[in-house]
C-alpha positions as CSV (number, residue, x, y, z in Angstrom):
1,M,2.6,-0.4,9.1
2,A,3.6,2.6,7.2
3,I,6.7,4.5,8.2
4,F,5.1,8.0,8.1
5,T,1.7,8.8,10.1
6,K,-1.1,10.4,8.0
7,E,-0.5,13.8,10.0
8,L,3.5,13.8,9.3
9,C,2.8,13.3,5.3
10,Q,0.0,15.6,5.5
11,Q,2.4,18.1,7.2
12,K,5.3,17.9,4.5
13,L,3.0,17.9,1.9
14,N,1.8,21.5,3.1
15,T,5.5,22.5,3.4
16,W,6.4,21.8,0.0
17,L,3.0,23.1,-1.3
18,A,4.0,26.6,0.5
19,A,7.6,26.1,-1.0
20,E,6.0,26.0,-4.7
21,E,4.3,28.8,-4.2
22,S,7.1,30.8,-2.8
23,V,9.0,29.9,-5.7
24,A,6.2,30.8,-7.9
25,T,6.1,34.3,-6.6
26,G,9.6,35.0,-7.1
27,Q,12.6,32.6,-8.0
28,S,15.4,35.0,-6.6
29,Y,16.0,38.2,-4.9
30,Q,18.4,40.6,-3.9
31,I,18.9,42.8,-0.8
32,G,22.2,44.7,-1.1
33,T,25.2,42.4,-1.8
34,R,23.1,39.1,-0.9
35,M,21.0,37.2,-3.2
36,L,18.7,34.2,-2.3
37,T,17.8,31.8,-4.9
38,R,15.0,29.4,-4.1
39,A,15.0,25.8,-5.0
40,N,14.5,24.4,-8.0
41,L,10.4,23.8,-8.9
42,K,10.8,20.4,-10.5
43,E,12.4,19.3,-7.2
44,I,9.8,20.5,-5.3
45,R,7.2,18.9,-7.8
46,E,9.0,15.9,-7.3
47,E,8.6,15.9,-3.5
48,M,5.0,17.0,-3.5
49,E,4.3,14.0,-5.8
50,Y,6.6,11.6,-3.1
51,W,4.5,13.1,-0.1
52,G,1.3,12.8,-1.5
53,K,2.1,9.1,-2.1
54,K,3.1,8.4,1.2
55,L,-0.2,10.5,2.5
56,A,-2.4,8.2,0.2
57,E,-0.5,5.0,1.6
58,A,-0.9,6.2,5.1
59,E,-4.7,7.1,4.7
60,A,-5.3,3.5,3.1
61,E,-3.5,1.7,6.1
62,E,-6.0,3.8,8.4
63,K,-8.9,2.9,6.2
64,A,-8.0,-0.7,5.5
65,G,-5.7,-1.5,8.3
66,G,-2.8,-2.3,6.4
67,R,-2.1,-2.9,2.8
68,N,-4.2,-4.9,0.7
69,R,-2.9,-8.4,0.4
70,L,-3.2,-11.0,-2.4
71,F,-3.3,-14.9,-1.9
72,H,-2.3,-17.3,-4.6
73,F,-3.4,-20.9,-4.7
74,C,-3.5,-23.6,-7.0
75,P,-6.2,-26.1,-7.2
76,R,-5.7,-29.6,-8.0
77,D,-7.5,-32.3,-8.7
78,V,-6.3,-35.4,-7.2
């Protein structure tokens, strides 16, 4: 069972996509004496990859009903 739902993963991924768009349009700006610097683009992309993987896991679990399992067996000639 996944910790995060598909909807939550999609919401987080959309948030990080919006953050990337904000950084791409202006890294920092100043109003009067106050200055705002947005987050590092590298960190944003790492978070996007993380949530993209979590979304894929949630979709796979929804589709297959859980993670893939591999069973090992050892045939014996008795």
